[in-house]
N, C-alpha and C positions, 0 to 999 in steps of 0.2 A: 573946276576948284582950283583955288589959288595955291601957288606953292607954300604959303603959310599954313593953309588948311591942311595940306598933304602933311606936312612937317609935324603940325600938331596933332594928326590922327597918328602917325608913326610913333611919336613920343607916348602918346597915351596907350598903344599897342605895347610898347617897350615896357613901361610901367607896368602893365597888367601881369606881364611876364616875369618880371622881376618880383614882382608882390608874391607870385604863385611861388617862386623859387624861394623866397624868403621864408614861406609858410611850410615849405616841404623840409628846410633846414631846421625851422623851430621843431619839426616834428620828430626830425631824426636826432636832435640834440635832447630833446625830452625822451625818447627811447633809452638812448645810452646812458643818460643820467639816471633814468630810473633801474637800469640793469646795473649801474655801477653803486648805486645805492646814494648818489649825490643829487638827487632831485632838487630843484630850486623853483622858487615862485615868482611868477612875473617875467615879463620879456627882457626888462632892464638887467636882470640877473646875467644874461647871456652877453652882454656888450661890454 
């Protein structure tokens, strides 16, 4: 496998891990907002 293919594979794996982390953070934010009574709708509200 070429160096570029290896780099691409590593980048895709890192992107997948980062996406999972973002989803966990979104869930945690939603839980805290619901407990706090400040629930918002849509992902853009968190940014």
